[in-house]
LOFI-812490 format. One record per atom (N, C-alpha, C): atom name; x, y, z; residue number from 1. Coordinates in steps of 0.05 Angstrom, whole numbers, plus 5000, padded with zeros to 4 digits. Each point is the difference from the previous one (the first is absolute). Example, Ala and Ser with C-alpha at 12.3 -4.5 7.8 and 13.67 -1.06 7.14 Angstrom:
<node 'N',<5264,4886,5156>,1>;
<node 'CA',<4982,5024,5000>,1>;
<node 'C',<5018,5024,5000>,1>;
<node 'N',<4993,5021,4986>,2>;
<node 'CA',<5016,5024,5001>,2>;
<node 'C',<4985,5022,5014>,2>;
END
This chain:
<node 'N',<5644,4874,5230>,1>;
<node 'CA',<4983,5023,4999>,1>;
<node 'C',<4987,5004,4973>,1>;
<node 'N',<5013,4990,4979>,2>;
<node 'CA',<4989,5004,4973>,2>;
<node 'C',<4973,4987,4997>,2>;
<node 'N',<4995,4978,5015>,3>;
<node 'CA',<4974,4986,4999>,3>;
<node 'C',<4978,5019,5008>,3>;
<node 'N',<5004,5017,5020>,4>;
<node 'CA',<4980,5018,5009>,4>;
<node 'C',<4995,5023,4981>,4>;
<node 'N',<5020,5008,4984>,5>;
<node 'CA',<4997,5021,4981>,5>;
<node 'C',<4979,4993,4979>,5>;
<node 'N',<4999,4974,4992>,6>;
<node 'CA',<4980,4992,4980>,6>;
<node 'C',<4972,5000,5010>,6>;
<node 'N',<4997,5002,5026>,7>;
<node 'CA',<4973,5001,5012>,7>;
<node 'C',<4989,5029,5003>,7>;
<node 'N',<5016,5019,4994>,8>;
<node 'CA',<4991,5028,5001>,8>;
<node 'C',<4977,5004,4981>,8>;
<node 'N',<4979,5015,5009>,9>;
<node 'CA',<4978,5005,4982>,9>;
<node 'C',<5009,5015,4976>,9>;
<node 'N',<4989,4993,4977>,10>;
<node 'CA',<5007,5013,4975>,10>;
<node 'C',<4982,5025,4996>,10>;
<node 'N',<5011,5019,4985>,11>;
<node 'CA',<4984,5023,4992>,11>;
<node 'C',<4980,4992,4979>,11>;
<node 'N',<4980,5017,4997>,12>;
<node 'CA',<4980,4995,4979>,12>;
<node 'C',<5015,5002,4973>,12>;
<node 'N',<4993,4982,4982>,13>;
<node 'CA',<5012,4999,4974>,13>;
<node 'C',<4984,5018,4981>,13>;
<node 'N',<4974,5002,5004>,14>;
<node 'CA',<4982,5016,4983>,14>;
<node 'C',<4976,5007,5017>,14>;
<node 'N',<4989,5023,4995>,15>;
<node 'CA',<4976,5009,5014>,15>;
<node 'C',<4982,5017,4983>,15>;
<node 'N',<4974,4997,5003>,16>;
<node 'CA',<4981,5016,4986>,16>;
<node 'C',<4977,5007,5019>,16>;
<node 'N',<4993,5025,5002>,17>;
<node 'CA',<4978,5009,5017>,17>;
<node 'C',<4976,5008,4982>,17>;
<node 'N',<4977,4991,5007>,18>;
<node 'CA',<4975,5007,4985>,18>;
<node 'C',<4981,5014,5020>,18>;
<node 'N',<4994,5025,4994>,19>;
<node 'CA',<4982,5015,5017>,19>;
<node 'C',<4971,4995,4989>,19>;
<node 'N',<4982,4993,5018>,20>;
<node 'CA',<4973,4994,4992>,20>;
<node 'C',<4981,5011,5021>,20>;
<node 'N',<4993,5025,4997>,21>;
<node 'CA',<4982,5013,5020>,21>;
<node 'C',<5013,5002,5027>,21>;
<node 'N',<4987,4989,5021>,22>;
<node 'CA',<5011,5002,5027>,22>;
<node 'C',<5021,4978,5005>,22>;
<node 'N',<5004,4983,4981>,23>;
<node 'CA',<5019,4978,5003>,23>;
<node 'C',<5024,5004,4982>,23>;
<node 'N',<5022,4988,5009>,24>;
<node 'CA',<5024,4998,4983>,24>;
<node 'C',<5009,4971,5000>,24>;
<node 'N',<5006,4989,4977>,25>;
<node 'CA',<5009,4973,4998>,25>;
<node 'C',<5030,5001,4992>,25>;
<node 'N',<5016,4984,5014>,26>;
<node 'CA',<5028,4998,4994>,26>;
<node 'C',<5006,4972,4990>,26>;
<node 'N',<5013,4999,4977>,27>;
<node 'CA',<5009,4974,4988>,27>;
<node 'C',<5030,5001,5002>,27>;
<node 'N',<5011,4984,5018>,28>;
<node 'CA',<5029,5000,5004>,28>;
<node 'C',<5012,4972,4994>,28>;
<node 'N',<5022,5001,4985>,29>;
<node 'CA',<5015,4975,4994>,29>;
<node 'C',<5023,5000,5019>,29>;
<node 'N',<5003,4978,5014>,30>;
<node 'CA',<5023,4996,5018>,30>;
<node 'C',<5014,4974,4993>,30>;
<node 'N',<5023,4996,5011>,31>;
<node 'CA',<5016,4976,4994>,31>;
<node 'C',<5005,4985,5027>,31>;
<node 'N',<5000,4974,4998>,32>;
<node 'CA',<5007,4984,5023>,32>;
<node 'C',<5030,4999,5002>,32>;
<node 'N',<5011,4988,5021>,33>;
<node 'CA',<5029,4998,5003>,33>;
<node 'C',<5012,4984,4978>,33>;
<node 'N',<4984,4984,4985>,34>;
<node 'CA',<5010,4985,4977>,34>;
<node 'C',<4994,5014,4974>,34>;
<node 'N',<4994,5026,5002>,35>;
<node 'CA',<4994,5017,4976>,35>;
<node 'C',<4977,4990,4984>,35>;
<node 'N',<4980,4989,5013>,36>;
<node 'CA',<4975,4992,4986>,36>;
<node 'C',<4980,5023,5006>,36>;
<node 'N',<4986,5009,4979>,37>;
<node 'CA',<4981,5022,5003>,37>;
<node 'C',<4973,4991,5011>,37>;
<node 'N',<4988,5018,5016>,38>;
<node 'CA',<4972,4996,5008>,38>;
<node 'C',<4988,5028,5001>,38>;
<node 'N',<4974,5001,5002>,39>;
<node 'CA',<4985,5026,4999>,39>;
<node 'C',<4985,5004,5026>,39>;
<node 'N',<5001,5024,5010>,40>;
<node 'CA',<4982,5008,5022>,40>;
<node 'C',<4981,5020,4989>,40>;
<node 'N',<4975,4996,5005>,41>;
<node 'CA',<4979,5019,4992>,41>;
<node 'C',<4989,5011,5027>,41>;
<node 'N',<5002,5026,5002>,42>;
<node 'CA',<4991,5014,5025>,42>;
<node 'C',<4978,5019,4994>,42>;
<node 'N',<4978,4998,5015>,43>;
<node 'CA',<4979,5020,4998>,43>;
<node 'C',<5003,5018,5024>,43>;
<node 'N',<5001,5026,4996>,44>;
<node 'CA',<5004,5020,5021>,44>;
<node 'C',<4976,5019,5000>,44>;
<node 'N',<4987,5003,5023>,45>;
<node 'CA',<4977,5019,5002>,45>;
<node 'C',<5006,5019,5023>,45>;
<node 'N',<4995,5025,4994>,46>;
<node 'CA',<5003,5021,5021>,46>;
<node 'C',<4975,5001,5017>,46>;
<node 'N',<5004,4997,5026>,47>;
<node 'CA',<4977,5000,5018>,47>;
<node 'C',<5005,5021,5022>,47>;
<node 'N',<4978,5011,5010>,48>;
<node 'CA',<5002,5019,5023>,48>;
<node 'C',<4995,4984,5025>,48>;
<node 'N',<5019,5001,5019>,49>;
<node 'CA',<4998,4987,5025>,49>;
<node 'C',<4988,5019,5021>,49>;
<node 'N',<4975,4996,5007>,50>;
<node 'CA',<4986,5018,5019>,50>;
<node 'C',<5013,5000,5027>,50>;
<node 'N',<5011,4977,5009>,51>;
<node 'CA',<5013,4999,5026>,51>;
<node 'C',<5025,5017,5002>,51>;
<node 'N',<5016,5000,4978>,52>;
<node 'CA',<5025,5015,5000>,52>;
<node 'C',<4996,5028,4987>,52>;
<node 'N',<4978,5003,4987>,53>;
<node 'CA',<4995,5026,4987>,53>;
<node 'C',<5018,5006,4977>,53>;
<node 'N',<5009,4980,4986>,54>;
<node 'CA',<5017,5004,4976>,54>;
<node 'C',<4996,4978,4980>,54>;
<node 'N',<5011,5005,4976>,55>;
<node 'CA',<4998,4980,4978>,55>;
<node 'C',<5021,4979,5003>,55>;
<node 'N',<4993,4976,4992>,56>;
<node 'CA',<5019,4978,4998>,56>;
<node 'C',<4994,4984,4975>,56>;
<node 'N',<5017,4981,4994>,57>;
<node 'CA',<4996,4984,4976>,57>;
<node 'C',<4995,4971,5008>,57>;
<node 'N',<4979,4989,4989>,58>;
<node 'CA',<4993,4972,5004>,58>;
<node 'C',<5011,4985,4976>,58>;
<node 'N',<5016,4979,5005>,59>;
<node 'CA',<5012,4986,4977>,59>;
<node 'C',<4993,4970,5001>,59>;
<node 'N',<4997,4989,4976>,60>;
<node 'CA',<4995,4972,4997>,60>;
<node 'C',<5019,4990,4979>,60>;
<node 'N',<5014,4977,5006>,61>;
<node 'CA',<5020,4990,4981>,61>;
<node 'C',<4994,4972,4991>,61>;
<node 'N',<5008,4995,4975>,62>;
<node 'CA',<4997,4974,4988>,62>;
<node 'C',<5028,4993,4988>,62>;
<node 'N',<5009,4976,5006>,63>;
<node 'CA',<5026,4991,4989>,63>;
<node 'C',<4994,4980,4978>,63>;
<node 'N',<5011,5004,4976>,64>;
<node 'CA',<4995,4983,4977>,64>;
<node 'C',<5027,4989,4990>,64>;
<node 'N',<5002,4974,5000>,65>;
<node 'CA',<5025,4987,4992>,65>;
<node 'C',<4999,4991,4972>,65>;
<node 'N',<5024,4999,4987>,66>;
<node 'CA',<5002,4993,4972>,66>;
<node 'C',<4984,4976,4991>,66>;
<node 'N',<5001,4979,5016>,67>;
<node 'CA',<4986,4975,4993>,67>;
<node 'C',<4969,5004,4999>,67>;
<node 'N',<4990,5022,5010>,68>;
<node 'CA',<4972,5005,5000>,68>;
<node 'C',<4991,5022,4981>,68>;
<node 'N',<5019,5012,4986>,69>;
<node 'CA',<4994,5023,4982>,69>;
<node 'C',<4978,4992,4980>,69>;
<node 'N',<5004,4979,4985>,70>;
<node 'CA',<4982,4992,4978>,70>;
<node 'C',<4971,4995,5011>,70>;
<node 'N',<4998,4985,5021>,71>;
<node 'CA',<4973,4995,5011>,71>;
<node 'C',<4987,5025,5011>,71>;
<node 'N',<5016,5017,5013>,72>;
<node 'CA',<4990,5025,5011>,72>;
<node 'C',<4989,5018,4978>,72>;
<node 'N',<5016,5003,4979>,73>;
<node 'CA',<4991,5017,4977>,73>;
<node 'C',<4975,4989,4987>,73>;
<node 'N',<4999,4974,4997>,74>;
<node 'CA',<4977,4987,4988>,74>;
<node 'C',<4975,5005,5017>,74>;
<node 'N',<5003,4995,5026>,75>;
<node 'CA',<4977,5004,5018>,75>;
<node 'C',<4991,5029,5001>,75>;
<node 'N',<5019,5018,5001>,76>;
<node 'CA',<4993,5029,5000>,76>;
<node 'C',<4986,5008,4974>,76>;
<node 'N',<5011,4991,4978>,77>;
<node 'CA',<4988,5006,4974>,77>;
<node 'C',<4971,4990,4998>,77>;
<node 'N',<4996,4975,5009>,78>;
<node 'CA',<4973,4988,4999>,78>;
<node 'C',<4981,5015,5019>,78>;
<node 'N',<5010,5009,5023>,79>;
<node 'CA',<4983,5014,5019>,79>;
<node 'C',<4993,5028,4989>,79>;
<node 'N',<5019,5014,4988>,80>;
<node 'CA',<4994,5025,4987>,80>;
<node 'C',<4981,4997,4977>,80>;
<node 'N',<5004,4979,4985>,81>;
<node 'CA',<4982,4994,4977>,81>;
<node 'C',<4971,4995,5010>,81>;
<node 'N',<4997,4986,5022>,82>;
<node 'CA',<4973,4996,5011>,82>;
<node 'C',<4988,5026,5009>,82>;
<node 'N',<5016,5018,5013>,83>;
<node 'CA',<4989,5026,5009>,83>;
<node 'C',<4991,5017,4976>,83>;
<node 'N',<5014,4997,4978>,84>;
<node 'CA',<4994,5017,4976>,84>;
<node 'C',<4976,4988,4984>,84>;
<node 'N',<4998,4974,4999>,85>;
<node 'CA',<4980,4987,4983>,85>;
<node 'C',<4977,4986,5015>,85>;
<node 'N',<5005,4992,5025>,86>;
<node 'CA',<4980,4985,5015>,86>;
<node 'C',<5000,4970,4992>,86>;
<node 'N',<5019,4993,4983>,87>;
<node 'CA',<5001,4972,4991>,87>;
<node 'C',<5023,4986,5014>,87>;
<node 'N',<4994,4978,5014>,88>;
<node 'CA',<5020,4984,5014>,88>;
<node 'C',<5016,4984,4980>,88>;
<node 'N',<5026,4999,5002>,89>;
<node 'CA',<5016,4983,4983>,89>;
<node 'C',<4996,4970,5007>,89>;
<node 'N',<5008,4983,4982>,90>;
<node 'CA',<4998,4971,5005>,90>;
<node 'C',<5021,4993,5021>,90>;
<node 'N',<4991,4987,5021>,91>;
<node 'CA',<5018,4992,5022>,91>;
<node 'C',<5020,4980,4991>,91>;
<node 'N',<5025,5002,5010>,92>;
<node 'CA',<5021,4981,4994>,92>;
<node 'C',<5007,4986,5025>,92>;
<node 'N',<5014,4977,4998>,93>;
<node 'CA',<5006,4984,5023>,93>;
<node 'C',<5021,5013,5018>,93>;
<node 'N',<5018,5017,4988>,94>;
<node 'CA',<5021,5012,5017>,94>;
<node 'C',<4992,5026,5013>,94>;
<node 'N',<4976,5009,4995>,95>;
<node 'CA',<4990,5024,5013>,95>;
<node 'C',<4979,4992,5021>,95>;
<node 'N',<5002,5011,5023>,96>;
<node 'CA',<4982,4994,5022>,96>;
<node 'C',<4980,5022,5003>,96>;
<node 'N',<4974,4993,4998>,97>;
<node 'CA',<4979,5019,5003>,97>;
<node 'C',<4992,5002,5030>,97>;
<node 'N',<4999,5024,5010>,98>;
<node 'CA',<4993,5004,5028>,98>;
<node 'C',<4970,5001,5002>,98>;
<node 'N',<4988,4983,5017>,99>;
<node 'CA',<4970,5001,5003>,99>;
<node 'C',<4991,5027,5009>,99>;
<node 'N',<4976,5008,4990>,100>;
<node 'CA',<4989,5027,5007>,100>;
<node 'C',<4994,5002,5030>,100>;
<node 'N',<4997,4977,5013>,101>;
<node 'CA',<4993,5001,5029>,101>;
<node 'C',<5024,5007,5017>,101>;
<node 'N',<5024,5000,4989>,102>;
<node 'CA',<5025,5007,5015>,102>;
<node 'C',<5003,5030,5000>,102>;
<node 'N',<5002,5012,5023>,103>;
<node 'CA',<5004,5029,5002>,103>;
<node 'C',<5028,5007,4993>,103>;
<node 'N',<5005,5022,4986>,104>;
<node 'CA',<5027,5008,4993>,104>;
<node 'C',<5019,5001,5024>,104>;
<node 'N',<4990,5008,5023>,105>;
<node 'CA',<5018,5002,5024>,105>;
<node 'C',<5010,4973,5008>,105>;
<node 'N',<4985,4979,4993>,106>;
<node 'CA',<5009,4973,5007>,106>;
<node 'C',<5023,4991,4983>,106>;
<node 'N',<5004,5012,4977>,107>;
<node 'CA',<5021,4990,4982>,107>;
<node 'C',<5023,5020,4996>,107>;
<node 'N',<4997,5025,5010>,108>;
<node 'CA',<5021,5019,4995>,108>;
<node 'C',<5012,5012,5025>,108>;
<node 'N',<4996,4987,5023>,109>;
<node 'CA',<5011,5010,5025>,109>;
<node 'C',<5027,4988,5006>,109>;
<node 'N',<5017,4997,4980>,110>;
<node 'CA',<5026,4988,5004>,110>;
<node 'C',<5021,5021,4998>,110>;
<node 'N',<5021,4997,5015>,111>;
<node 'CA',<5023,5017,4998>,111>;
<node 'C',<5023,4983,4989>,111>;
<node 'N',<5006,5004,4974>,112>;
<node 'CA',<5021,4983,4987>,112>;
<node 'C',<5027,5012,5003>,112>;
<node 'N',<5003,5023,5013>,113>;
<node 'CA',<5026,5013,5003>,113>;
<node 'C',<5018,4984,5018>,113>;
<node 'N',<5024,4995,4990>,114>;
<node 'CA',<5020,4985,5016>,114>;
<node 'C',<5013,5020,5019>,114>;
<node 'N',<5001,4993,5025>,115>;
<node 'CA',<5012,5018,5020>,115>;
<node 'C',<5025,4988,5012>,115>;
END
């Protein structure tokens, strides 16, 4: 039975909520059963459901694992830099540029949550 105890989901180790207008972003640090940390980034938007006549929350989640932290931060920093300056950074071989012809829905319609 002890084997199954290690599979129990772990509590969040750290959490930070950022309110930004109609959206709230949650940055949560969780641990795997081997005590390795990973991050979930959740965007939560309050929406009015006309069919049910009440408010609900629409959520989108991104799972970020330790081995990807450095590349993720670098890509995010370069993207923010471009938004602020309009100058594209020099492309590197380990970063993949998404062609402008690809629609965002074609690349972000994934559910990475383990069920």
